[in-house]
Each structure stands twice: as C-alpha cells, then as structure tokens.
C-alpha positions as CSV (number, residue, x, y, z in Angstrom):
1,M,-16.0,13.0,-24.5
2,K,-14.8,11.1,-21.4
3,A,-16.8,8.2,-20.1
4,K,-19.2,9.0,-17.3
5,Y,-20.4,6.7,-14.5
6,I,-24.1,6.5,-14.6
7,I,-26.4,5.5,-11.8
8,V,-27.9,2.2,-12.8
9,L,-31.4,1.5,-11.5
10,L,-31.4,-2.2,-10.8
11,I,-34.6,-3.6,-12.4
12,A,-36.1,-6.6,-10.8
13,I,-36.5,-9.5,-13.3
14,L,-39.3,-12.0,-12.8
15,R,-38.2,-15.5,-12.1
16,F,-39.3,-18.3,-14.4
17,A,-42.2,-20.2,-13.2
18,N,-40.2,-23.4,-12.7
19,G,-37.8,-21.6,-10.4
20,Q,-34.9,-21.4,-12.8
21,V,-32.8,-18.3,-12.5
22,S,-31.2,-16.5,-15.5
23,A,-27.4,-16.1,-15.1
24,Q,-27.6,-12.5,-16.2
25,N,-29.3,-11.5,-13.0
26,F,-26.1,-12.2,-10.9
27,V,-23.5,-9.5,-10.6
28,T,-20.4,-10.4,-12.6
29,I,-17.1,-8.7,-13.5
30,E,-16.4,-7.9,-17.1
31,N,-13.7,-5.6,-18.5
32,N,-12.8,-4.6,-15.0
33,Q,-16.3,-3.4,-14.1
34,F,-19.1,-4.8,-12.1
35,V,-22.0,-5.8,-14.4
36,D,-25.6,-6.3,-13.3
37,N,-28.3,-7.5,-15.7
38,G,-25.9,-6.7,-18.6
39,V,-25.2,-3.1,-17.5
40,P,-21.9,-2.0,-16.1
41,F,-22.1,-0.1,-12.8
42,F,-19.7,1.5,-10.2
43,P,-21.4,0.7,-6.8
44,I,-21.2,3.1,-3.9
45,V,-21.4,0.7,-0.9
46,V,-21.9,1.4,2.8
47,N,-21.0,-1.1,5.6
48,Y,-24.0,-2.0,7.6
49,G,-23.9,-3.8,11.0
50,V,-26.6,-6.0,12.5
51,D,-27.0,-8.0,15.8
52,V,-28.6,-11.4,16.1
53,V,-31.2,-11.2,18.9
54,K,-32.3,-14.3,20.7
55,S,-35.5,-14.3,22.7
56,G,-36.6,-17.6,24.0
57,S,-36.3,-20.0,21.1
58,N,-36.7,-17.2,18.5
59,Y,-34.0,-15.4,16.6
60,W,-34.2,-12.2,14.6
61,L,-32.1,-9.3,13.3
62,S,-31.7,-5.8,14.7
63,P,-29.6,-2.9,13.5
64,D,-26.3,-2.8,15.4
65,H,-27.1,-1.8,19.0
66,R,-24.5,0.9,18.9
67,Y,-26.5,2.8,16.2
68,G,-28.8,5.6,17.5
69,N,-28.7,7.9,20.4
70,T,-28.8,5.4,23.2
71,N,-26.4,2.6,23.9
72,G,-28.9,-0.1,23.3
73,F,-31.6,-1.3,20.9
74,E,-34.1,1.1,19.4
75,C,-36.6,-1.6,18.3
76,N,-38.6,-3.8,20.5
77,D,-39.4,-7.0,18.5
78,A,-38.7,-8.9,15.3
79,S,-41.2,-6.8,13.2
80,G,-40.0,-3.5,14.6
81,C,-36.3,-4.4,14.1
82,A,-37.0,-5.5,10.5
83,D,-38.7,-2.2,9.8
84,A,-35.8,-0.3,11.3
85,I,-33.4,-2.2,8.9
86,R,-35.7,-1.4,6.0
87,N,-35.8,2.3,6.8
88,D,-32.0,2.4,7.0
89,L,-31.5,0.7,3.7
90,T,-34.2,2.9,2.1
91,L,-32.3,6.0,3.3
92,L,-29.1,4.7,1.8
93,F,-30.8,3.9,-1.5
94,N,-32.2,7.4,-1.7
95,L,-28.6,8.7,-1.3
96,G,-27.4,6.7,-4.4
97,V,-26.1,3.7,-2.5
98,R,-26.7,0.5,-4.5
99,A,-25.0,-2.1,-2.2
100,V,-24.3,-2.7,1.4
101,R,-21.6,-4.8,3.0
102,L,-23.3,-6.8,5.7
103,V,-21.2,-7.3,8.9
104,G,-22.1,-8.8,12.3
105,L,-24.1,-11.7,10.8
106,G,-21.3,-14.2,10.5
107,V,-19.7,-16.9,12.6
108,D,-17.1,-16.0,15.1
109,E,-14.3,-17.5,17.2
110,H,-13.4,-21.1,16.6
111,N,-12.5,-23.3,19.5
112,S,-13.4,-26.8,20.8
113,N,-17.1,-25.9,20.5
114,G,-16.8,-25.6,16.7
115,I,-18.5,-22.7,14.8
116,L,-20.0,-20.0,17.0
117,L,-22.7,-17.5,16.2
118,R,-22.5,-14.1,17.9
119,C,-25.8,-13.3,19.6
120,V,-27.4,-10.9,22.2
121,Q,-30.0,-12.1,24.6
122,D,-33.4,-10.4,24.8
123,L,-32.3,-7.0,23.4
124,Q,-29.6,-6.7,26.0
125,Q,-26.1,-5.6,25.3
126,N,-24.5,-8.8,26.7
127,I,-22.9,-10.6,23.8
128,Y,-22.5,-14.3,23.9
129,Y,-21.5,-17.0,21.4
130,E,-23.8,-19.9,20.6
131,S,-22.5,-23.1,19.1
132,I,-24.1,-23.9,15.7
133,S,-23.7,-27.0,13.5
134,S,-24.1,-28.2,10.0
135,P,-26.1,-27.5,7.9
136,F,-26.4,-24.1,9.7
137,T,-29.9,-23.5,8.4
138,N,-31.1,-21.4,11.3
139,Q,-28.3,-18.9,10.8
140,F,-28.7,-18.9,7.0
141,T,-32.4,-18.1,7.5
142,L,-31.4,-14.9,9.3
143,V,-29.1,-13.9,6.4
144,N,-32.0,-14.6,4.0
145,S,-34.3,-12.3,6.0
146,F,-31.8,-9.5,5.4
147,L,-31.5,-10.3,1.7
148,D,-35.3,-10.2,1.4
149,I,-35.4,-6.7,2.8
150,A,-32.5,-5.5,0.6
151,E,-34.2,-7.0,-2.5
152,D,-37.4,-5.0,-1.6
153,V,-35.4,-1.8,-1.3
154,G,-33.3,-2.4,-4.4
155,V,-29.7,-2.8,-3.0
156,K,-27.3,-5.6,-3.5
157,V,-25.5,-7.3,-0.6
158,I,-21.8,-8.2,0.0
159,W,-21.9,-10.6,2.9
160,C,-19.1,-11.2,5.5
161,P,-19.8,-14.7,6.7
162,G,-17.0,-14.7,9.3
163,I,-14.5,-15.5,10.9
164,R,-12.9,-13.3,13.6
165,N,-9.7,-14.7,15.2
166,G,-7.9,-17.4,17.0
167,V,-8.9,-17.9,20.6
168,E,-6.6,-16.7,23.4
169,I,-6.6,-19.9,25.6
170,A,-3.9,-18.5,27.9
171,P,-2.0,-15.2,28.2
172,W,-0.2,-14.8,24.8
173,T,-1.1,-18.4,23.8
174,Y,-3.5,-18.7,20.9
175,E,-5.4,-21.6,19.4
176,W,-5.0,-20.6,15.8
177,Y,-7.6,-21.5,13.2
178,P,-6.5,-24.9,11.9
179,I,-6.4,-25.4,8.1
180,T,-8.9,-28.3,8.2
181,A,-11.4,-26.6,10.6
182,D,-15.1,-26.4,10.3
183,Y,-15.2,-23.0,8.6
184,G,-14.7,-24.6,5.2
185,S,-17.7,-26.8,5.7
186,Y,-19.7,-23.7,6.9
187,L,-18.8,-21.8,3.7
188,T,-19.7,-24.8,1.5
189,N,-23.1,-25.0,3.1
190,A,-23.6,-21.3,2.7
191,A,-22.8,-21.5,-1.0
192,S,-25.3,-24.3,-1.5
193,Y,-28.0,-22.4,0.4
194,F,-27.6,-19.1,-1.4
195,E,-26.8,-20.4,-4.9
196,N,-29.8,-18.8,-6.6
197,N,-30.2,-15.7,-4.5
198,E,-29.9,-12.7,-7.0
199,T,-29.6,-10.0,-4.2
200,L,-26.4,-11.5,-2.9
201,M,-23.6,-9.8,-4.8
202,A,-20.5,-11.4,-3.2
203,Y,-19.1,-13.4,-0.3
204,D,-16.4,-11.5,1.6
205,L,-14.7,-14.5,3.2
206,V,-12.6,-12.9,5.9
207,N,-12.4,-9.4,7.3
208,E,-8.8,-8.3,7.6
209,P,-7.3,-11.7,8.3
210,A,-3.7,-10.4,8.9
211,N,-5.1,-8.0,11.6
212,I,-6.9,-10.8,13.4
213,S,-4.3,-13.6,13.0
214,L,-6.7,-15.9,11.3
215,F,-3.9,-18.4,10.7
216,D,-0.8,-19.1,12.6
217,P,1.6,-16.4,11.5
218,S,4.4,-18.9,11.2
219,L,2.7,-20.4,8.2
220,S,4.0,-19.4,4.7
221,K,1.7,-17.4,2.5
222,T,1.6,-20.3,0.1
223,A,0.2,-22.6,2.8
224,I,-2.4,-20.0,3.8
225,A,-3.4,-19.5,0.1
226,N,-3.8,-23.3,-0.3
227,A,-6.1,-23.5,2.6
228,I,-8.3,-20.5,1.5
229,N,-8.3,-21.7,-2.1
230,Q,-9.7,-25.1,-0.9
231,W,-12.6,-23.2,0.7
232,I,-13.2,-21.3,-2.5
233,S,-13.0,-24.4,-4.7
234,N,-15.6,-26.1,-2.6
235,M,-17.8,-23.0,-2.6
236,K,-17.6,-22.6,-6.4
237,A,-18.5,-26.3,-6.8
238,E,-21.8,-25.5,-5.1
239,D,-22.3,-21.9,-6.3
240,A,-20.9,-20.6,-9.6
241,N,-23.2,-17.6,-9.6
242,H,-21.6,-15.4,-6.9
243,L,-18.4,-13.5,-6.6
244,I,-15.9,-14.1,-3.8
245,T,-13.6,-11.5,-2.3
246,I,-11.5,-11.0,0.9
247,G,-11.0,-7.8,2.9
248,L,-7.4,-6.8,3.3
249,L,-6.0,-3.9,5.3
250,G,-3.5,-2.7,2.7
251,Y,-0.3,-3.7,0.9
252,D,1.3,-5.1,4.0
253,D,-1.1,-8.0,3.8
254,V,0.8,-9.4,0.8
255,L,3.3,-10.8,3.4
256,H,0.7,-13.5,4.4
257,Y,-2.4,-13.0,2.2
258,D,-1.3,-12.4,-1.4
259,P,-4.2,-11.7,-3.7
260,D,-2.3,-13.0,-6.7
261,L,-2.1,-16.4,-4.9
262,L,-5.8,-16.5,-3.9
263,C,-8.5,-17.7,-6.2
264,I,-10.8,-14.7,-5.4
265,D,-12.7,-12.8,-8.0
266,F,-11.7,-9.4,-6.7
267,V,-9.8,-8.0,-3.7
268,S,-11.4,-5.5,-1.2
269,I,-8.9,-3.2,0.4
270,H,-9.4,-1.1,3.6
271,P,-7.3,2.0,3.5
272,Y,-7.8,4.7,6.1
273,P,-6.0,8.1,6.4
274,I,-3.1,8.2,8.7
275,G,-4.3,9.6,12.0
276,L,-7.3,7.4,12.4
277,S,-6.7,6.8,16.0
278,Y,-3.6,8.6,17.2
279,L,-2.9,11.9,15.5
280,P,-4.8,15.2,15.5
281,E,-4.5,15.5,11.8
282,Y,-5.0,13.5,8.7
283,D,-2.8,12.4,5.8
284,Y,-4.4,11.0,2.7
285,S,-1.2,9.9,1.1
286,N,-1.2,6.4,2.6
287,V,-4.7,5.9,1.1
288,F,-3.5,7.1,-2.3
289,N,-0.5,4.8,-2.0
290,D,-2.5,1.8,-1.1
291,I,-4.7,2.4,-4.2
292,Y,-1.7,3.0,-6.4
293,F,-0.1,-0.3,-5.2
294,Y,-3.1,-2.5,-6.0
295,S,-3.8,-0.7,-9.3
296,Q,-0.2,-1.2,-10.5
297,Y,1.1,-4.4,-9.0
298,C,-1.9,-6.7,-8.3
299,S,-3.4,-8.8,-11.1
300,K,-6.8,-9.0,-9.5
301,P,-9.6,-6.5,-9.9
302,W,-10.0,-4.5,-6.7
303,M,-12.4,-2.1,-4.9
304,I,-12.4,-0.1,-1.7
305,G,-14.0,-2.4,0.8
306,E,-13.8,0.0,3.7
307,T,-12.6,3.6,4.2
308,G,-13.6,6.5,6.5
309,I,-12.3,9.5,8.4
310,A,-12.7,10.0,12.1
311,N,-10.9,9.0,15.4
312,K,-11.1,9.1,19.1
313,L,-9.0,12.3,19.7
314,Y,-10.0,14.4,16.8
315,T,-13.4,14.7,15.1
316,P,-13.1,15.9,11.5
317,S,-15.0,18.9,10.4
318,F,-17.8,18.4,7.9
319,D,-15.6,20.1,5.3
320,E,-12.7,17.6,6.0
321,Q,-15.0,14.6,5.7
322,T,-16.5,15.9,2.5
323,D,-13.1,16.6,1.0
324,Y,-11.8,13.2,1.8
325,V,-14.9,11.5,0.4
326,Q,-14.5,13.4,-2.9
327,V,-10.8,12.9,-3.4
328,S,-10.8,9.2,-2.3
329,M,-13.7,8.4,-4.7
330,E,-11.9,10.2,-7.5
331,R,-8.7,8.3,-6.8
332,T,-10.6,5.0,-6.8
333,V,-12.2,5.6,-10.2
334,N,-9.0,7.1,-11.8
335,C,-7.0,4.1,-10.7
336,N,-9.6,1.7,-12.1
337,G,-11.2,0.5,-8.9
338,L,-14.4,-1.5,-9.2
339,G,-16.3,0.3,-6.4
340,Y,-16.2,2.4,-3.2
341,S,-17.4,1.4,0.2
342,W,-17.7,3.6,3.3
343,W,-17.4,2.6,6.9
344,W,-20.0,2.9,8.3
345,Y,-23.8,3.5,8.3
346,S,-24.3,5.3,11.6
347,D,-22.2,7.1,14.3
348,N,-22.0,5.0,17.4
349,W,-23.7,6.1,20.6
350,T,-21.2,8.2,22.7
351,N,-22.8,9.2,26.0
352,S,-20.7,12.4,26.3
353,Q,-17.4,10.7,25.2
354,I,-16.3,8.9,22.1
355,T,-16.4,5.2,22.8
356,D,-14.4,3.9,19.9
357,D,-12.9,4.6,16.5
358,E,-16.3,4.2,14.8
359,A,-18.0,6.9,16.7
360,D,-17.9,9.6,14.1
361,L,-17.7,7.7,10.8
362,G,-21.4,7.4,10.0
363,V,-23.4,8.3,7.0
364,V,-25.9,9.5,9.6
365,N,-25.1,10.8,13.1
366,N,-26.5,9.1,16.2
367,S,-29.7,11.1,15.9
368,G,-30.3,9.9,12.3
369,V,-29.3,13.1,10.6
370,I,-27.6,12.6,7.2
371,Q,-24.0,13.9,7.3
372,P,-23.1,16.4,4.5
373,F,-20.5,14.1,2.8
374,A,-23.2,11.6,2.0
375,G,-24.7,14.1,-0.4
376,L,-21.7,13.5,-2.7
377,F,-22.6,9.9,-3.6
378,A,-25.4,10.3,-6.1
379,P,-23.9,13.3,-8.0
380,F,-20.5,11.6,-8.2
381,I,-21.9,8.5,-9.9
382,S,-24.0,10.5,-12.3
383,S,-21.6,13.2,-13.3
384,Y,-17.9,12.6,-12.4
385,E,-15.7,12.5,-15.5
386,P,-12.5,10.5,-14.7
387,D,-9.2,11.4,-16.2
388,Y,-7.6,8.0,-15.2
389,N,-4.5,9.8,-13.8
390,C,-3.3,7.3,-11.2
391,N,-0.1,9.1,-10.4
392,C,2.6,7.8,-8.0
393,L,3.2,10.1,-5.0
394,S,6.8,10.6,-3.7
395,S,5.6,9.3,-0.4
396,F,5.0,5.9,-2.0
397,Y,8.7,5.2,-1.7
398,N,9.3,7.2,1.6
399,E,6.0,7.3,3.4
400,K,7.3,9.0,6.6
401,S,9.5,11.5,4.7
402,E,12.5,10.2,6.7
403,H,16.1,11.2,5.6
404,S,18.7,10.3,8.3
405,Y,19.6,6.8,7.3
406,R,19.3,4.8,4.1
407,A,19.6,1.2,3.0
408,T,19.7,0.5,-0.7
409,G,19.8,-2.7,-2.8
410,V,18.0,-4.8,-5.4
411,L,15.0,-7.1,-4.6
412,K,15.2,-10.4,-6.5
413,N,13.4,-13.6,-6.7
414,S,15.8,-16.0,-5.0
415,I,14.7,-18.8,-7.2
416,S,14.8,-17.2,-10.7
417,N,17.3,-14.4,-9.7
418,L,15.1,-12.0,-11.6
419,S,14.5,-8.5,-10.2
420,I,11.1,-7.7,-8.8
421,D,9.4,-4.4,-9.4
422,G,6.8,-3.2,-6.9
423,G,8.0,-5.4,-4.1
424,L,7.5,-4.4,-0.5
425,I,10.7,-4.1,1.5
426,I,10.5,-3.7,5.3
427,I,13.3,-3.1,7.7
428,R,13.3,-2.8,11.5
429,D,15.5,-0.2,13.2
430,T,17.3,-0.8,16.4
431,D,14.3,0.6,18.3
432,W,12.1,-2.0,16.7
433,G,10.4,0.6,14.5
434,I,9.1,-0.5,11.1
435,H,10.2,1.3,7.9
436,K,8.8,0.4,4.4
437,T,9.4,1.1,0.8
438,F,8.9,-0.5,-2.6
439,S,11.3,-1.6,-5.3
440,S,11.2,0.3,-8.5
441,Q,12.2,-0.6,-12.1
442,G,14.9,-3.3,-12.0
443,G,14.1,-4.2,-8.4
444,R,16.1,-1.3,-7.0
445,F,15.1,0.2,-3.6
446,D,16.1,3.0,-1.3
447,L,14.7,2.8,2.2
448,Y,15.0,5.7,4.5
449,S,14.7,6.0,8.3
450,N,15.3,8.6,11.0
451,E,16.5,5.8,13.3
452,V,19.6,3.6,13.0
453,L,18.7,0.7,10.7
454,G,19.8,-2.4,12.6
455,F,18.3,-5.7,11.5
456,D,15.5,-7.7,10.0
457,M,15.1,-6.8,6.3
458,W,12.6,-8.8,4.4
459,G,10.4,-8.3,1.3
460,D,7.5,-9.6,-0.6
461,C,5.3,-8.7,-3.5
462,C,1.9,-9.2,-5.0
463,D,3.0,-11.8,-7.5
464,A,1.9,-15.4,-7.9
465,T,5.1,-16.4,-9.6
466,A,7.5,-15.0,-7.0
467,T,8.4,-17.9,-4.8
468,G,11.4,-16.5,-2.8
469,F,13.2,-13.2,-2.2
470,G,16.7,-12.1,-1.8
471,Y,18.8,-8.9,-1.8
472,S,21.9,-7.8,-3.6
473,N,24.0,-4.7,-4.3
474,T,23.5,-3.2,-0.9
475,V,25.4,0.1,-1.2
476,F,25.4,1.1,2.4
477,N,23.4,0.8,5.6
478,F,23.6,3.7,8.0
479,T,24.5,2.2,11.4
480,G,27.0,4.8,12.4
481,S,27.1,7.8,14.8
482,T,24.2,9.7,16.1
483,Q,26.5,12.5,17.4
484,P,27.9,15.5,15.4
485,I,31.1,14.7,13.5
486,S,33.9,17.3,13.2
487,I,36.8,16.8,10.7
488,S,39.7,19.2,10.9
489,G,43.3,19.2,9.6
490,T,43.0,15.9,7.8
491,T,44.7,14.9,4.6
492,F,43.0,12.2,2.6
493,V,45.7,10.5,0.4
494,T,45.2,9.5,-3.2
495,G,44.1,5.9,-3.4
496,T,42.3,5.9,-0.1
497,S,38.7,6.3,0.8
498,A,36.7,7.4,3.8
499,S,33.0,7.7,4.6
500,Y,31.4,9.5,7.5
501,S,27.7,9.1,8.4
502,T,25.7,10.5,11.3
503,A,22.1,11.2,12.4
504,S,23.4,14.7,13.3
505,S,25.6,17.1,11.4
506,I,29.1,17.1,9.9
507,S,31.7,19.9,9.7
508,I,35.0,19.7,7.8
509,A,37.7,22.4,7.9
510,N,41.3,22.8,7.0
511,S,41.4,19.4,5.2
512,T,42.6,18.3,1.8
513,I,41.2,15.6,-0.4
514,Q,44.2,14.8,-2.6
515,G,44.1,14.2,-6.3
516,N,46.8,13.8,-9.0
517,G,44.8,15.2,-11.9
518,V,43.3,11.9,-13.0
519,T,42.5,10.0,-9.8
520,G,42.5,10.8,-6.1
521,A,41.0,10.1,-2.7
522,V,37.4,9.3,-2.2
523,V,35.5,11.0,0.7
524,N,31.8,10.6,1.4
525,L,30.0,12.8,4.0
526,Y,26.4,11.8,4.9
527,G,24.8,14.0,7.5
528,A,21.2,14.0,8.6
529,G,21.5,17.6,9.9
530,Y,23.8,19.6,7.7
531,V,27.2,19.3,6.1
532,N,29.3,22.4,6.7
533,L,32.3,22.9,4.3
534,N,34.5,25.4,6.2
535,N,37.4,27.6,5.0
536,G,40.6,25.8,4.2
537,T,39.1,22.6,2.8
538,L,40.5,21.7,-0.6
539,A,39.4,18.9,-3.1
540,Q,42.2,18.5,-5.7
541,K,41.7,17.5,-9.3
542,G,40.9,13.8,-9.6
543,A,39.4,13.5,-6.1
544,I,35.8,12.4,-5.6
545,F,34.0,14.2,-2.8
546,T,30.4,13.2,-2.1
547,V,28.3,15.3,0.2
548,E,24.7,14.4,1.2
549,P,23.0,16.8,3.6
550,A,19.6,16.4,5.1
551,Y,16.6,16.9,2.8
552,N,18.8,16.9,-0.3
553,L,18.7,13.3,-1.3
554,G,20.5,13.8,-4.6
555,N,24.3,13.4,-4.3
556,I,26.2,16.7,-4.7
557,Y,29.6,16.2,-6.3
558,L,32.5,18.6,-6.4
559,T,34.0,18.7,-9.9
560,P,37.5,17.3,-10.2
561,L,39.0,20.7,-10.7
562,T,41.0,22.3,-8.0
563,V,38.2,23.3,-5.6
564,N,38.7,25.5,-2.6
565,C,35.6,25.4,-0.4
566,S,36.2,28.9,1.0
567,Q,33.5,31.3,-0.1
568,S,36.2,33.8,-1.1
569,S,37.7,31.4,-3.7
570,S,36.8,32.1,-7.4
571,R,37.5,28.4,-8.2
572,T,34.6,27.0,-6.2
573,Q,32.4,24.9,-8.4
574,I,29.8,22.4,-7.3
575,D,28.3,20.0,-9.9
576,S,24.7,19.2,-8.9
577,G,23.6,18.0,-12.3
578,K,24.3,21.2,-14.2
579,N,27.4,21.7,-16.3
580,S,29.4,24.9,-16.6
581,S,28.8,26.9,-19.8
582,D,32.0,25.8,-21.6
583,E,31.2,22.1,-21.1
584,E,27.5,21.8,-21.9
585,N,28.2,20.2,-25.2
586,L,29.4,16.8,-23.9
587,E,26.8,14.3,-22.6
588,L,27.0,10.6,-21.8
589,M,24.1,8.6,-23.4
590,P,22.4,6.7,-22.0
591,N,22.9,7.7,-18.4
592,P,22.1,5.6,-16.3
593,T,23.4,2.8,-18.5
594,S,23.3,-1.0,-18.3
595,G,26.9,-1.1,-19.4
596,V,27.4,0.5,-22.9
597,F,27.3,4.2,-23.4
598,G,28.3,6.8,-26.0
599,F,28.8,10.5,-26.4
600,N,26.6,13.4,-27.5
601,T,29.0,16.1,-28.6
602,E,30.1,18.4,-31.4
603,F,33.7,17.2,-31.1
604,K,34.9,14.5,-33.5
605,M,38.0,13.0,-31.8
606,F,39.0,12.4,-28.2
607,D,42.7,12.0,-27.1
608,N,41.7,9.7,-24.3
609,V,38.7,8.4,-22.5
610,A,39.2,6.9,-18.9
611,V,36.7,5.5,-16.5
612,Y,37.3,5.4,-12.7
613,N,35.3,3.8,-10.0
614,Q,34.4,5.4,-6.6
615,M,37.6,4.1,-5.1
616,G,39.5,6.1,-7.7
617,Q,40.7,2.9,-9.5
618,L,41.0,3.0,-13.3
619,V,38.6,0.4,-14.8
620,Y,38.8,1.4,-18.5
621,S,41.1,3.6,-20.8
622,I,41.4,4.0,-24.5
623,D,43.5,6.5,-26.6
624,G,42.6,8.3,-29.9
625,I,39.0,7.4,-30.5
626,G,36.2,9.0,-32.4
627,S,33.3,10.5,-30.5
628,D,31.0,8.1,-32.2
629,R,32.7,5.2,-30.4
630,Q,30.7,3.1,-27.9
631,I,32.3,2.3,-24.5
632,D,31.5,-1.0,-22.8
633,I,32.0,-1.2,-19.0
634,S,29.3,-3.9,-18.4
635,S,31.9,-6.2,-16.8
636,N,32.0,-3.9,-13.8
637,P,29.6,-3.9,-10.8
638,S,26.7,-1.4,-10.5
639,G,27.7,2.0,-9.0
640,I,28.8,5.5,-9.8
641,Y,31.7,6.0,-12.1
642,M,33.6,9.1,-13.3
643,V,34.3,9.3,-17.0
644,V,37.2,11.6,-17.9
645,V,37.4,12.8,-21.5
646,V,40.6,14.5,-22.8
647,F,40.6,16.5,-26.0
648,E,42.1,19.7,-27.4
649,G,44.4,20.0,-24.4
650,K,41.6,19.9,-21.7
651,S,39.7,17.3,-19.8
652,I,36.0,17.1,-19.0
653,T,34.6,14.8,-16.3
654,R,31.1,13.4,-16.3
655,R,29.4,11.2,-13.7
656,L,27.9,7.9,-15.0
657,L,25.5,5.6,-13.1
658,L,26.0,2.0,-14.1
659,Q,22.9,-0.2,-13.4
660,N,24.3,-3.6,-14.3
661,T,21.7,-6.3,-14.8
662,R,24.2,-9.1,-15.1
C-alpha cells in the first residue's frame, strides 16, 4: 500500500522546570521530511501578513490593513488586533493548515539610517520607516507576541525577518545592500533571542532576493553566497535549533542565488502559473517545470514557499482555483517536496476595482468567506496517495513552444571541461527577448526562439562544484532571413553544401541535388513556416537533403536513392525514421553512439562499409568484413553521419548520430 500523508496534531510538550528545552520539540528535516516531536509531517502553509502599528510610544501588531472589506484596519486597539490575528489563525488551523509564513514583520530598506522597521501610525494607512538599533529588542518582542498567539492556536511559524531592497538614491542609481551591512548583526541578534522558541519553525532570510536586487547584480554568485553564508554561520552559532531557508522565485535565481552554494537547510521556491498579471489564461507548465528542476538538479531539500492563482485582468473561477490547488499539491508531493505554502490569507480590499495582483488570491475573500479551494487542504493531507511520478514535460526544454530559430551546443564547466546536465541556458534575441532551456544528458542543449537569436548566451546550474561555464559544438544559430525563400532551377554540385534558413517559408522547384551513388551535395532547408518540395526537384543517390519545416523538429532525410519529389513519381521515398520493408533487417547499434557501433542484421558478410559526414566527405571505409565487426569513428567530431553498407549487389544507407565525448 502506498504511503499516506497523515495530519499530525502537534502536541504541546511541557517545558522542564529549569527552563531547558528538549531538542525533539524543534522542527527538523530527516529523510527529506519535516519532523516535529519525532513525527514526520507535510505542512500545508499559508502566508499571513501583519502591520506594525505605532500609537504614541506603544507598538502592536494588526492583520495586514489590506485584509477585509475596507481599505483600512478592522481592529481598534492592541487587544482587538491580537484577537483578530488569533481568529484568523484559528480559521486556518481548522482548515488543516499547520504553519504560517509570517511576512510584514521584518526590517526593510537599508540606507544611511541603518536597519529600518516598517510601521503605520495610529491605524492609518500611511507607511513610514523607523530606524531601529541593536539589540532590536522592541521589534523582537512584537515577533514574540505573534509566536505566542500561534502557539496557543497550534500552528508553527516560518518568519521572514527582512530585507526588501537597495534604496534608489537617484533615478536609476541604487545604494545596494553592502556585504558587511547591519543586517547580519540583526539576524545574529534574532537567533540569540529566539533560540529556545519551539513555535518558530524556520527563518526565511530573504524574500525573492533576485527580484529585489538585494546585492549589486554585478557581484558573482560566489561572492553573494559567501556573504549570506556568513550570516547563516553567525546565526547557527547562536541558535542551532531552528531551520534556515531562503525564498527564491524559480530556477532563474541560480544565476545569482544558487541553493547548492548556500548553507541553508532547505530552499523555498515561489512558482506561479504563467498569466499571473498579464494574460487572460493560465498555464501550469512553468510551475511543474520549476518543481521538476529543483527536484532533479538541486541537492537541497525544497518546499513550495509561495504559489497562487489570480491576477489583475482575469479572476479565476472557483473551479480553476480548486483545480490548480489540487494538481500543484500533487506535483509537490510526487516530486518529493517538503511542504506546500499558499499566497495568501485574504483577498485584498478592492473598492470596485482590483488594486494589485494579490486581490483574488486569498484563502478567504475580503468578507471573510472561505474560498472553495481551501476545503482541499485537510482531505489532501489525510488521504492523498502519492505515486511519486515526477515526469519531465516537453515544455521544460521549450517553455514557449517556439520553433523558428534554434541554437544548439554543449554546456560545459570551463574549469574541468566536464559537461553539465540540468544547466540553465539563456539567450537574448535581437529584440532583447529572453529565451531559456536546459542542458540534457551530456550537457547538450537545443534552444528555440521565434525571433532571430542575436547575442548574449550564458548559462548556469544548481551545482556547488561548477565554477565556470562554456559552450562547444554549436551546430547552427539561426540569424538568417525573415522573408520567404524561393529556390528554382538550381543545381547543387557533388562536394558542395548549402543551407537556407528563414523565419518564413521555403519553396524549391526544378532543382537537382547531385550525387554520384556514394557521395553528393549537401542541402539543408530550415523553414519556420513550411518547406514546399515542388515538381522537378531531384535528389540523386549519394546526396544528403535535410528538410526541417515548422512544428516538425525531427530532421526528415530523403534516402540516397534517386528521389524525384514530384507526387507522380513512384520513386519518392522519405526516410523519417522508418525503413522500407526490404531493409528492416539492418540496424546500427548503438545509435546514437559515442564513437563505436556495430550491426544488427541477419547477413553475415559485407562487401564494403563506408561512413560519410554531412559534407559528403568519406571519413571511414573498409572492404570485406563480417557483420559482427565493430566500427570506430570516435576520432571524428560529433554530428550526423551516413553509413553506407554494400552487400549482395545492393547498398543500404543508415543515418548515425555521433555524440563524441572526447
């Protein structure tokens, strides 16, 4: 029977009279699962926002002022606001939520005034920043008041202590967060203060650091990792009881914030469906792909730290929200995620129009009514039976389903020269658009675009040992015509080659691709629209004729027989991976090959075996061999080769893909 996730009721354990705390009462990670009080659990988490209210010399917490049905606070004093928070957390607990991610109660922008606390004055909406200094006790007391409420209700807390972003001191001029800034001291003080708090589950050091430009983007990711790791080292010296994470947007963040370089206990990722803020429909595939990437290529345990479905232009139906919650929770469990966190607790106040992206994401609407999807949380934890099928979608390698242009190559560590699997490759087109893919086994990548690929290719991966990156074996980069191409009355002579590529269509008519029976001309046609082979076009025996039309990414080769492309010809034969019936008993093995291949056939002897490259050049030939003979072409570069086997008065040609690792 498959394992089930079971709701774990967190039982309060009495503290020892002398104030000592048993280590088993802190949440840990064991065997890729969160463990509390010795029991594994999969937490459903909800992001919960608060405001710091200042009234005179007093400070207290309120639910985020955007919650509710008025754009303002719905509590009047410290006691009433505490009750409002308690009621909200109790509602979440009753839905099966066992942890909240606390946001809004951290320090903010860093400038010459040091660490700043985001506050509101006297329950007004005007936000201001108040300078605070070490040991930050007043602010930590506010955090502790929230933890006390959470403990009473029975939920754990993942706390985001800060920090937001560099300060724009002049137009397009930023004071970036310096490596030796006060935030490290602030975190160390926090670790010392909360060392023995059992309700605190984890510190979430920074929320989406790449999105807010926490560090100067010109810094290397190694320099950034060293700075963050120093924070973590100082925190762990004060507090070894609590977990530490960081909230990343997705796999793009490995360019600057590589989880494998960070000394975090787990990584929190924030995938949202495409269409969050600019399209009237949703696409879950990027969420599935984010999850797949971290499950396959990141060595750190991971969880969903934020996700949700809603946007300004298009409010999802209840059915759409419910469907997304179900499939995204399933994907998280089946890909071995630690937990699942929804953004966020309540719809934001709207006043007849949606004010921001968070308006329709709440577990409750702005009147406090529980949304239907929230009813999935408790049943999922108690009854879902995972199949652990973390499949790779085709969109993982071509997220926008583009086809017009392609760049191919191999991603390598420029220091060790070893190929990198699961590396992120990004290329800009000539219109500054961004196109991404990942390297597969052996570091190979194929990146597609519907725009001309012009410049700026770079790559990275989630790998602590990969210190540099390079590219090799680039086959071609479409930078050619965007207009239709017409070829007519052209003879392509044996020993020559020609390639045509366009973002539009290609037509060829009354043309001959010459061949002498063994070798011939090489002609490649790459069309984003269609490739039209008209009457009168002839590919002679020995020629190599490659056609790649739109939406058919596998190369289509004409066999090196005499081929007339007129529909009336009985000799027309296109080899798209299937062999004609009289040749099915000859197979190259292995194919693709790293250099050495053999034959799978019923024939015992061959008169000759010859291998030609795409230029029609002979690279290997041998006469009178047995069919059990191994052929070695490993001294040749990677590419597509034609293997011509002659026996019993006839020849058979097979296509061979050489993937040379030398």
